[in-house]
SEDRENRO-798970 format. One record per atom (N, C-alpha, C, O): residue number from 0; atom name; x, y, z. Coordinates in pm, 1 decimal, padded with zeros to 6 digits, m for minus. Layout:
! SEDRENRO-798970
<r resi="NUM" name="CA" x="X" y="Y" z="Z"/>
...
! end
This chain:
! SEDRENRO-798970
<r resi="0" name="N" x="00084.8" y="m00117.3" z="00000.0"/>
<r resi="0" name="CA" x="00000.0" y="00000.0" z="00000.0"/>
<r resi="0" name="C" x="00089.7" y="00124.1" z="00000.0"/>
<r resi="0" name="O" x="00185.9" y="00132.8" z="00076.3"/>
<r resi="1" name="N" x="00057.1" y="00217.7" z="m00085.2"/>
<r resi="1" name="CA" x="00135.4" y="00341.2" z="m00093.4"/>
<r resi="1" name="C" x="00103.5" y="00432.9" z="00023.9"/>
<r resi="1" name="O" x="m00001.6" y="00421.3" z="00086.8"/>
<r resi="2" name="N" x="00195.7" y="00523.7" z="00052.0"/>
<r resi="2" name="CA" x="00175.3" y="00618.6" z="00162.4"/>
<r resi="2" name="C" x="00049.7" y="00701.2" z="00142.8"/>
<r resi="2" name="O" x="m00022.1" y="00728.2" z="00239.1"/>
<r resi="3" name="N" x="00021.4" y="00742.6" z="00016.9"/>
<r resi="3" name="CA" x="m00098.6" y="00823.6" z="m00007.1"/>
<r resi="3" name="C" x="m00225.5" y="00742.5" z="00021.7"/>
<r resi="3" name="O" x="m00324.2" y="00797.6" z="00070.6"/>
<r resi="4" name="N" x="m00223.5" y="00611.1" z="m00008.5"/>
<r resi="4" name="CA" x="m00337.9" y="00525.4" z="00022.3"/>
<r resi="4" name="C" x="m00355.8" y="00510.5" z="00172.4"/>
<r resi="4" name="O" x="m00468.1" y="00513.5" z="00222.6"/>
<r resi="5" name="N" x="m00245.8" y="00494.6" z="00243.6"/>
<r resi="5" name="CA" x="m00251.1" y="00480.7" z="00389.6"/>
<r resi="5" name="C" x="m00305.3" y="00608.8" z="00451.8"/>
<r resi="5" name="O" x="m00386.7" y="00603.9" z="00544.0"/>
<r resi="6" name="N" x="m00260.3" y="00723.6" z="00401.5"/>
<r resi="6" name="CA" x="m00308.3" y="00852.3" z="00453.9"/>
<r resi="6" name="C" x="m00457.4" y="00868.8" z="00428.2"/>
<r resi="6" name="O" x="m00531.0" y="00914.0" z="00515.9"/>
<r resi="7" name="N" x="m00502.8" y="00832.2" z="00307.6"/>
<r resi="7" name="CA" x="m00646.2" y="00842.7" z="00276.8"/>
<r resi="7" name="C" x="m00728.2" y="00749.8" z="00365.3"/>
<r resi="7" name="O" x="m00835.1" y="00787.5" z="00413.2"/>
<r resi="8" name="N" x="m00678.1" y="00628.0" z="00387.1"/>
<r resi="8" name="CA" x="m00748.6" y="00534.6" z="00475.0"/>
<r resi="8" name="C" x="m00753.8" y="00588.1" z="00617.5"/>
<r resi="8" name="O" x="m00857.1" y="00577.5" z="00683.6"/>
<r resi="9" name="N" x="m00645.4" y="00644.8" z="00665.0"/>
<r resi="9" name="CA" x="m00642.9" y="00702.5" z="00799.8"/>
<r resi="9" name="C" x="m00741.1" y="00818.1" z="00811.2"/>
<r resi="9" name="O" x="m00810.1" y="00831.5" z="00912.3"/>
<r resi="10" name="N" x="m00747.7" y="00901.3" z="00708.4"/>
<r resi="10" name="CA" x="m00841.9" y="01013.7" z="00708.4"/>
<r resi="10" name="C" x="m00985.7" y="00963.4" z="00707.1"/>
<r resi="10" name="O" x="m01071.6" y="01019.0" z="00775.6"/>
<r resi="11" name="N" x="m01012.2" y="00859.0" z="00629.9"/>
<r resi="11" name="CA" x="m01147.1" y="00803.0" z="00623.4"/>
<r resi="11" name="C" x="m01187.4" y="00745.2" z="00758.9"/>
<r resi="11" name="O" x="m01298.8" y="00768.9" z="00805.7"/>
<r resi="12" name="N" x="m01098.2" y="00670.3" z="00821.3"/>
<r resi="12" name="CA" x="m01127.2" y="00612.3" z="00952.9"/>
<r resi="12" name="C" x="m01151.5" y="00722.9" z="01054.1"/>
<r resi="12" name="O" x="m01244.1" y="00713.5" z="01134.6"/>
<r resi="13" name="N" x="m01070.2" y="00826.9" z="01051.3"/>
<r resi="13" name="CA" x="m01088.2" y="00937.9" z="01144.9"/>
<r resi="13" name="C" x="m01220.9" y="01009.0" z="01119.7"/>
<r resi="13" name="O" x="m01288.4" y="01048.2" z="01214.9"/>
<r resi="14" name="N" x="m01259.1" y="01026.1" z="00994.3"/>
<r resi="14" name="CA" x="m01388.3" y="01088.4" z="00960.8"/>
<r resi="14" name="C" x="m01504.1" y="01003.6" z="01011.3"/>
<r resi="14" name="O" x="m01601.9" y="01056.2" z="01064.5"/>
<r resi="15" name="N" x="m01492.8" y="00871.2" z="00994.2"/>
<r resi="15" name="CA" x="m01597.8" y="00781.8" z="01044.9"/>
<r resi="15" name="C" x="m01608.2" y="00790.9" z="01196.4"/>
<r resi="15" name="O" x="m01718.6" y="00795.5" z="01250.6"/>
<r resi="16" name="N" x="m01495.1" y="00793.5" z="01264.8"/>
<r resi="16" name="CA" x="m01497.0" y="00804.2" z="01411.1"/>
<r resi="16" name="C" x="m01563.0" y="00934.0" z="01455.0"/>
<r resi="16" name="O" x="m01642.2" y="00934.1" z="01549.2"/>
<r resi="17" name="N" x="m01531.7" y="01044.7" z="01388.1"/>
<r resi="17" name="CA" x="m01593.1" y="01173.2" z="01422.4"/>
<r resi="17" name="C" x="m01743.5" y="01168.4" z="01398.5"/>
<r resi="17" name="O" x="m01820.8" y="01218.8" z="01480.0"/>
<r resi="18" name="N" x="m01785.7" y="01108.1" z="01287.3"/>
<r resi="18" name="CA" x="m01928.1" y="01094.8" z="01257.7"/>
<r resi="18" name="C" x="m01997.7" y="01011.3" z="01364.4"/>
<r resi="18" name="O" x="m02101.2" y="01052.1" z="01417.1"/>
<r resi="19" name="N" x="m01941.6" y="00894.2" z="01397.0"/>
<r resi="19" name="CA" x="m02002.0" y="00807.6" z="01499.0"/>
<r resi="19" name="C" x="m02005.7" y="00876.3" z="01635.1"/>
<r resi="19" name="O" x="m02104.7" y="00864.4" z="01707.3"/>
<r resi="20" name="N" x="m01899.7" y="00947.7" z="01671.2"/>
<r resi="20" name="CA" x="m01898.7" y="01020.7" z="01798.0"/>
<r resi="20" name="C" x="m02011.1" y="01123.7" z="01802.4"/>
<r resi="20" name="O" x="m02081.9" y="01134.8" z="01902.4"/>
<r resi="21" name="N" x="m02027.1" y="01199.1" z="01693.7"/>
<r resi="21" name="CA" x="m02131.7" y="01301.7" z="01688.9"/>
<r resi="21" name="C" x="m02270.7" y="01238.9" z="01694.8"/>
<r resi="21" name="O" x="m02357.7" y="01287.9" z="01766.9"/>
<r resi="22" name="N" x="m02292.4" y="01130.5" z="01619.4"/>
<r resi="22" name="CA" x="m02423.7" y="01066.6" z="01615.9"/>
<r resi="22" name="C" x="m02458.3" y="00999.4" z="01748.8"/>
<r resi="22" name="O" x="m02574.5" y="00997.3" z="01789.3"/>
<r resi="23" name="N" x="m02357.6" y="00944.7" z="01816.1"/>
<r resi="23" name="CA" x="m02385.8" y="00872.7" z="01940.9"/>
<r resi="23" name="C" x="m02418.7" y="00967.0" z="02056.5"/>
<r resi="23" name="O" x="m02478.2" y="00924.9" z="02155.7"/>
<r resi="24" name="N" x="m02380.6" y="01093.4" z="02044.4"/>
<r resi="24" name="CA" x="m02409.2" y="01189.7" z="02150.9"/>
<r resi="24" name="C" x="m02521.7" y="01286.1" z="02113.4"/>
<r resi="24" name="O" x="m02560.1" y="01370.9" z="02193.9"/>
<r resi="25" name="N" x="m02574.3" y="01273.3" z="01992.0"/>
<r resi="25" name="CA" x="m02681.1" y="01363.5" z="01946.8"/>
<r resi="25" name="C" x="m02809.1" y="01337.3" z="02025.9"/>
<r resi="25" name="O" x="m02847.4" y="01222.7" z="02049.5"/>
<r resi="26" name="N" x="m02872.9" y="01444.4" z="02065.5"/>
<r resi="26" name="CA" x="m02999.3" y="01432.7" z="02138.6"/>
<r resi="26" name="C" x="m03108.6" y="01383.7" z="02044.2"/>
<r resi="26" name="O" x="m03116.2" y="01427.5" z="01929.3"/>
<r resi="27" name="N" x="m03194.0" y="01292.0" z="02093.1"/>
<r resi="27" name="CA" x="m03303.7" y="01247.0" z="02007.6"/>
<r resi="27" name="C" x="m03398.3" y="01362.6" z="01977.2"/>
<r resi="27" name="O" x="m03421.4" y="01449.5" z="02061.3"/>
<r resi="28" name="N" x="m03451.5" y="01362.1" z="01857.8"/>
<r resi="28" name="CA" x="m03544.4" y="01468.3" z="01821.1"/>
<r resi="28" name="C" x="m03663.4" y="01406.0" z="01750.4"/>
<r resi="28" name="O" x="m03653.4" y="01297.0" z="01694.1"/>
<r resi="29" name="N" x="m03774.0" y="01474.8" z="01753.6"/>
<r resi="29" name="CA" x="m03893.1" y="01427.0" z="01685.5"/>
<r resi="29" name="C" x="m03883.2" y="01467.2" z="01539.5"/>
<r resi="29" name="O" x="m03870.4" y="01585.1" z="01506.7"/>
<r resi="30" name="N" x="m03889.3" y="01366.4" z="01451.7"/>
<r resi="30" name="CA" x="m03883.6" y="01390.6" z="01308.3"/>
<r resi="30" name="C" x="m04001.5" y="01320.5" z="01242.5"/>
<r resi="30" name="O" x="m04057.2" y="01224.7" z="01296.1"/>
<r resi="31" name="N" x="m04037.8" y="01370.4" z="01125.9"/>
<r resi="31" name="CA" x="m04148.2" y="01312.3" z="01051.6"/>
<r resi="31" name="C" x="m04096.1" y="01241.8" z="00927.1"/>
<r resi="31" name="O" x="m03995.9" y="01282.0" z="00868.0"/>
<r resi="32" name="N" x="m04166.5" y="01135.7" z="00888.6"/>
<r resi="32" name="CA" x="m04133.0" y="01060.7" z="00768.2"/>
<r resi="32" name="C" x="m04156.1" y="01149.8" z="00646.2"/>
<r resi="32" name="O" x="m04261.7" y="01211.7" z="00633.4"/>
<r resi="33" name="N" x="m04059.1" y="01156.1" z="00558.0"/>
<r resi="33" name="CA" x="m04071.4" y="01237.6" z="00437.8"/>
<r resi="33" name="C" x="m04175.0" y="01180.1" z="00341.4"/>
<r resi="33" name="O" x="m04229.1" y="01253.0" z="00258.3"/>
<r resi="34" name="N" x="m04203.0" y="01051.0" z="00351.7"/>
<r resi="34" name="CA" x="m04296.4" y="00986.8" z="00259.6"/>
<r resi="34" name="C" x="m04441.7" y="00999.3" z="00305.6"/>
<r resi="34" name="O" x="m04529.0" y="01037.3" z="00227.6"/>
<r resi="35" name="N" x="m04467.6" y="00966.2" z="00435.8"/>
<r resi="35" name="CA" x="m04608.2" y="00962.6" z="00481.5"/>
<r resi="35" name="C" x="m04640.8" y="01062.7" z="00591.7"/>
<r resi="35" name="O" x="m04758.2" y="01083.8" z="00622.3"/>
<r resi="36" name="N" x="m04540.0" y="01124.7" z="00651.7"/>
<r resi="36" name="CA" x="m04563.5" y="01224.8" z="00754.7"/>
<r resi="36" name="C" x="m04578.3" y="01170.6" z="00895.7"/>
<r resi="36" name="O" x="m04601.4" y="01247.6" z="00988.8"/>
<r resi="37" name="N" x="m04565.2" y="01038.5" z="00913.6"/>
<r resi="37" name="CA" x="m04574.0" y="00978.9" z="01048.0"/>
<r resi="37" name="C" x="m04451.6" y="01016.4" z="01131.2"/>
<r resi="37" name="O" x="m04345.7" y="01049.1" z="01077.7"/>
<r resi="38" name="N" x="m04468.5" y="01010.9" z="01262.9"/>
<r resi="38" name="CA" x="m04355.8" y="01036.4" z="01351.8"/>
<r resi="38" name="C" x="m04259.5" y="00917.8" z="01343.8"/>
<r resi="38" name="O" x="m04300.4" y="00802.2" z="01355.5"/>
<r resi="39" name="N" x="m04132.1" y="00948.1" z="01324.0"/>
<r resi="39" name="CA" x="m04031.0" y="00843.7" z="01315.3"/>
<r resi="39" name="C" x="m04000.4" y="00786.8" z="01452.8"/>
<r resi="39" name="O" x="m04004.8" y="00858.2" z="01553.0"/>
<r resi="40" name="N" x="m03969.7" y="00659.6" z="01456.8"/>
<r resi="40" name="CA" x="m03919.5" y="00594.1" z="01577.8"/>
<r resi="40" name="C" x="m03771.3" y="00567.7" z="01557.1"/>
<r resi="40" name="O" x="m03718.5" y="00583.7" z="01447.1"/>
<r resi="41" name="N" x="m03705.2" y="00527.0" z="01664.6"/>
<r resi="41" name="CA" x="m03560.7" y="00506.4" z="01656.4"/>
<r resi="41" name="C" x="m03523.6" y="00368.1" z="01707.5"/>
<r resi="41" name="O" x="m03572.6" y="00323.2" z="01811.1"/>
<r resi="42" name="N" x="m03436.7" y="00301.9" z="01633.2"/>
<r resi="42" name="CA" x="m03385.5" y="00170.8" z="01671.8"/>
<r resi="42" name="C" x="m03245.4" y="00185.6" z="01728.1"/>
<r resi="42" name="O" x="m03160.2" y="00247.7" z="01664.5"/>
<r resi="43" name="N" x="m03219.3" y="00130.5" z="01845.4"/>
<r resi="43" name="CA" x="m03082.2" y="00133.5" z="01896.6"/>
<r resi="43" name="C" x="m02995.6" y="00040.2" z="01811.5"/>
<r resi="43" name="O" x="m03030.8" y="m00075.8" z="01790.1"/>
<r resi="44" name="N" x="m02884.5" y="00090.6" z="01764.2"/>
<r resi="44" name="CA" x="m02796.3" y="00016.2" z="01675.9"/>
<r resi="44" name="C" x="m02652.7" y="00035.4" z="01722.1"/>
<r resi="44" name="O" x="m02615.8" y="00143.6" z="01767.5"/>
<r resi="45" name="N" x="m02572.0" y="m00069.1" z="01710.6"/>
<r resi="45" name="CA" x="m02431.6" y="m00061.7" z="01751.7"/>
<r resi="45" name="C" x="m02341.7" y="m00070.2" z="01629.3"/>
<r resi="45" name="O" x="m02365.5" y="m00149.4" z="01538.0"/>
<r resi="46" name="N" x="m02238.4" y="00012.3" z="01629.0"/>
<r resi="46" name="CA" x="m02139.8" y="00015.0" z="01521.8"/>
<r resi="46" name="C" x="m02001.2" y="m00003.5" z="01580.8"/>
<r resi="46" name="O" x="m01971.0" y="00045.5" z="01689.7"/>
<r resi="47" name="N" x="m01917.2" y="m00075.4" z="01506.7"/>
<r resi="47" name="CA" x="m01776.3" y="m00092.2" z="01541.7"/>
<r resi="47" name="C" x="m01694.7" y="m00078.9" z="01415.3"/>
<r resi="47" name="O" x="m01742.9" y="m00107.7" z="01305.7"/>
<r resi="48" name="N" x="m01570.1" y="m00034.9" z="01430.6"/>
<r resi="48" name="CA" x="m01475.0" y="m00037.3" z="01320.1"/>
<r resi="48" name="C" x="m01380.5" y="m00154.1" z="01345.0"/>
<r resi="48" name="O" x="m01330.0" y="m00171.5" z="01455.9"/>
<r resi="49" name="N" x="m01357.3" y="m00232.8" z="01242.6"/>
<r resi="49" name="CA" x="m01271.7" y="m00350.8" z="01257.1"/>
<r resi="49" name="C" x="m01134.8" y="m00308.7" z="01309.2"/>
<r resi="49" name="O" x="m01074.3" y="m00213.5" z="01260.0"/>
<r resi="50" name="N" x="m01087.7" y="m00381.5" z="01409.3"/>
<r resi="50" name="CA" x="m00957.2" y="m00353.7" z="01467.5"/>
<r resi="50" name="C" x="m00959.0" y="m00247.9" z="01576.3"/>
<r resi="50" name="O" x="m00855.4" y="m00219.7" z="01636.6"/>
<r resi="51" name="N" x="m01073.9" y="m00189.3" z="01602.2"/>
<r resi="51" name="CA" x="m01086.7" y="m00085.8" z="01704.9"/>
<r resi="51" name="C" x="m01170.7" y="m00142.6" z="01818.2"/>
<r resi="51" name="O" x="m01270.5" y="m00210.3" z="01793.3"/>
<r resi="52" name="N" x="m01132.3" y="m00116.2" z="01940.6"/>
<r resi="52" name="CA" x="m01204.9" y="m00171.1" z="02055.1"/>
<r resi="52" name="C" x="m01329.9" y="m00090.9" z="02088.8"/>
<r resi="52" name="O" x="m01422.2" y="m00143.0" z="02151.3"/>
<r resi="53" name="N" x="m01333.1" y="00035.4" z="02047.6"/>
<r resi="53" name="CA" x="m01446.3" y="00121.5" z="02082.0"/>
<r resi="53" name="C" x="m01562.0" y="00096.0" z="01986.4"/>
<r resi="53" name="O" x="m01542.4" y="00077.4" z="01866.3"/>
<r resi="54" name="N" x="m01681.9" y="00095.4" z="02041.2"/>
<r resi="54" name="CA" x="m01802.8" y="00085.2" z="01960.5"/>
<r resi="54" name="C" x="m01891.9" y="00204.5" z="01989.8"/>
<r resi="54" name="O" x="m01868.3" y="00279.0" z="02084.8"/>
<r resi="55" name="N" x="m01993.7" y="00221.8" z="01907.9"/>
<r resi="55" name="CA" x="m02085.8" y="00334.0" z="01923.2"/>
<r resi="55" name="C" x="m02228.6" y="00284.2" z="01924.1"/>
<r resi="55" name="O" x="m02264.3" y="00194.8" z="01847.3"/>
<r resi="56" name="N" x="m02310.1" y="00341.3" z="02009.9"/>
<r resi="56" name="CA" x="m02453.9" y="00314.7" z="02012.9"/>
<r resi="56" name="C" x="m02523.3" y="00434.1" z="01948.5"/>
<r resi="56" name="O" x="m02517.4" y="00546.5" z="01998.3"/>
<r resi="57" name="N" x="m02589.1" y="00406.2" z="01836.5"/>
<r resi="57" name="CA" x="m02654.2" y="00512.1" z="01760.3"/>
<r resi="57" name="C" x="m02798.8" y="00471.3" z="01735.2"/>
<r resi="57" name="O" x="m02827.7" y="00356.2" z="01702.6"/>
<r resi="58" name="N" x="m02887.4" y="00566.1" z="01750.7"/>
<r resi="58" name="CA" x="m03029.4" y="00540.3" z="01726.5"/>
<r resi="58" name="C" x="m03061.2" y="00578.7" z="01582.4"/>
<r resi="58" name="O" x="m03049.1" y="00695.1" z="01544.4"/>
<r resi="59" name="N" x="m03102.3" y="00479.1" z="01501.6"/>
<r resi="59" name="CA" x="m03135.8" y="00503.4" z="01361.4"/>
<r resi="59" name="C" x="m03286.4" y="00520.9" z="01344.9"/>
<r resi="59" name="O" x="m03364.4" y="00442.4" z="01398.7"/>
<r resi="60" name="N" x="m03327.8" y="00624.0" z="01270.3"/>
<r resi="60" name="CA" x="m03471.1" y="00648.8" z="01251.9"/>
<r resi="60" name="C" x="m03533.0" y="00550.9" z="01152.0"/>
<r resi="60" name="O" x="m03468.6" y="00508.0" z="01056.3"/>
<r resi="61" name="N" x="m03658.4" y="00517.3" z="01176.9"/>
<r resi="61" name="CA" x="m03737.1" y="00439.7" z="01081.0"/>
<r resi="61" name="C" x="m03883.3" y="00478.9" z="01095.7"/>
<r resi="61" name="O" x="m03926.0" y="00527.6" z="01200.4"/>
<r resi="62" name="N" x="m03958.5" y="00457.0" z="00990.0"/>
<r resi="62" name="CA" x="m04101.4" y="00487.7" z="00991.3"/>
<r resi="62" name="C" x="m04177.9" y="00358.9" z="01018.8"/>
<r resi="62" name="O" x="m04171.3" y="00265.4" z="00939.0"/>
<r resi="63" name="N" x="m04250.6" y="00352.1" z="01130.7"/>
<r resi="63" name="CA" x="m04326.1" y="00231.1" z="01162.5"/>
<r resi="63" name="C" x="m04443.8" y="00206.9" z="01068.4"/>
<r resi="63" name="O" x="m04494.0" y="00094.8" z="01059.8"/>
<r resi="64" name="N" x="m04488.2" y="00310.6" z="00997.9"/>
<r resi="64" name="CA" x="m04598.9" y="00293.5" z="00903.9"/>
<r resi="64" name="C" x="m04550.0" y="00247.5" z="00766.2"/>
<r resi="64" name="O" x="m04610.5" y="00158.9" z="00705.9"/>
<r resi="65" name="N" x="m04443.3" y="00305.6" z="00716.8"/>
<r resi="65" name="CA" x="m04389.2" y="00267.6" z="00586.0"/>
<r resi="65" name="C" x="m04308.3" y="00138.2" z="00592.7"/>
<r resi="65" name="O" x="m04306.0" y="00060.1" z="00497.5"/>
<r resi="66" name="N" x="m04241.7" y="00116.5" z="00707.0"/>
<r resi="66" name="CA" x="m04154.0" y="00000.4" z="00722.0"/>
<r resi="66" name="C" x="m04176.4" y="m00065.9" z="00857.0"/>
<r resi="66" name="O" x="m04091.3" y="m00055.4" z="00945.3"/>
<r resi="67" name="N" x="m04289.6" y="m00134.3" z="00875.1"/>
<r resi="67" name="CA" x="m04313.1" y="m00200.6" z="01003.8"/>
<r resi="67" name="C" x="m04207.8" y="m00308.0" z="01027.3"/>
<r resi="67" name="O" x="m04166.3" y="m00377.9" z="00934.8"/>
<r resi="68" name="N" x="m04165.8" y="m00319.7" z="01152.1"/>
<r resi="68" name="CA" x="m04063.9" y="m00418.8" z="01186.9"/>
<r resi="68" name="C" x="m04127.2" y="m00555.7" z="01204.2"/>
<r resi="68" name="O" x="m04235.3" y="m00567.4" z="01262.0"/>
<r resi="69" name="N" x="m04060.9" y="m00659.3" z="01154.7"/>
<r resi="69" name="CA" x="m04112.3" y="m00794.3" z="01180.0"/>
<r resi="69" name="C" x="m04091.1" y="m00829.9" z="01326.5"/>
<r resi="69" name="O" x="m04006.1" y="m00771.0" z="01393.3"/>
<r resi="70" name="N" x="m04166.3" y="m00923.9" z="01375.5"/>
<r resi="70" name="CA" x="m04147.3" y="m00970.4" z="01512.5"/>
<r resi="70" name="C" x="m04011.9" y="m01038.5" z="01519.2"/>
<r resi="70" name="O" x="m03982.2" y="m01127.2" z="01439.1"/>
<r resi="71" name="N" x="m03929.8" y="m00997.2" z="01614.8"/>
<r resi="71" name="CA" x="m03796.4" y="m01055.6" z="01627.1"/>
<r resi="71" name="C" x="m03778.2" y="m01112.8" z="01765.6"/>
<r resi="71" name="O" x="m03845.5" y="m01071.8" z="01860.1"/>
<r resi="72" name="N" x="m03687.1" y="m01207.6" z="01777.7"/>
<r resi="72" name="CA" x="m03653.2" y="m01265.5" z="01906.5"/>
<r resi="72" name="C" x="m03535.3" y="m01187.8" z="01965.0"/>
<r resi="72" name="O" x="m03455.6" y="m01128.9" z="01891.9"/>
<r resi="73" name="N" x="m03526.1" y="m01188.8" z="02095.3"/>
<r resi="73" name="CA" x="m03409.7" y="m01131.4" z="02160.0"/>
<r resi="73" name="C" x="m03288.6" y="m01215.4" z="02125.2"/>
<r resi="73" name="O" x="m03298.3" y="m01337.8" z="02116.9"/>
<r resi="74" name="N" x="m03174.7" y="m01151.3" z="02104.7"/>
<r resi="74" name="CA" x="m03051.3" y="m01222.5" z="02073.2"/>
<r resi="74" name="C" x="m02963.5" y="m01221.3" z="02196.7"/>
<r resi="74" name="O" x="m02943.0" y="m01117.2" z="02259.1"/>
<r resi="75" name="N" x="m02912.3" y="m01337.2" z="02230.8"/>
<r resi="75" name="CA" x="m02821.8" y="m01348.9" z="02344.1"/>
<r resi="75" name="C" x="m02688.4" y="m01400.1" z="02292.8"/>
<r resi="75" name="O" x="m02683.4" y="m01499.4" z="02220.2"/>
<r resi="76" name="N" x="m02581.8" y="m01333.5" z="02329.7"/>
<r resi="76" name="CA" x="m02448.1" y="m01375.2" z="02289.8"/>
<r resi="76" name="C" x="m02378.6" y="m01428.0" z="02413.5"/>
<r resi="76" name="O" x="m02374.4" y="m01360.3" z="02516.2"/>
<r resi="77" name="N" x="m02324.5" y="m01547.0" z="02404.8"/>
<r resi="77" name="CA" x="m02253.1" y="m01605.5" z="02518.2"/>
<r resi="77" name="C" x="m02105.6" y="m01586.0" z="02503.5"/>
<r resi="77" name="O" x="m02028.8" y="m01628.7" z="02589.7"/>
! end
């Protein structure tokens, strides 16, 4: 890998970390679906970067009317 490729990869990883940091600390807000106007709900989601020990908990918006969630089971990791 060339030095310029390594620098670009480092910049990309740093940009992703800054984005995840900002999103994980952002206050929840009430938003409306652009398609149907319903109030959006938020799903707790976890993100990690490979090789990094830190993870981020980010709430992703979804519309319960346009995209109802299927019934899911709780996942347990041992």
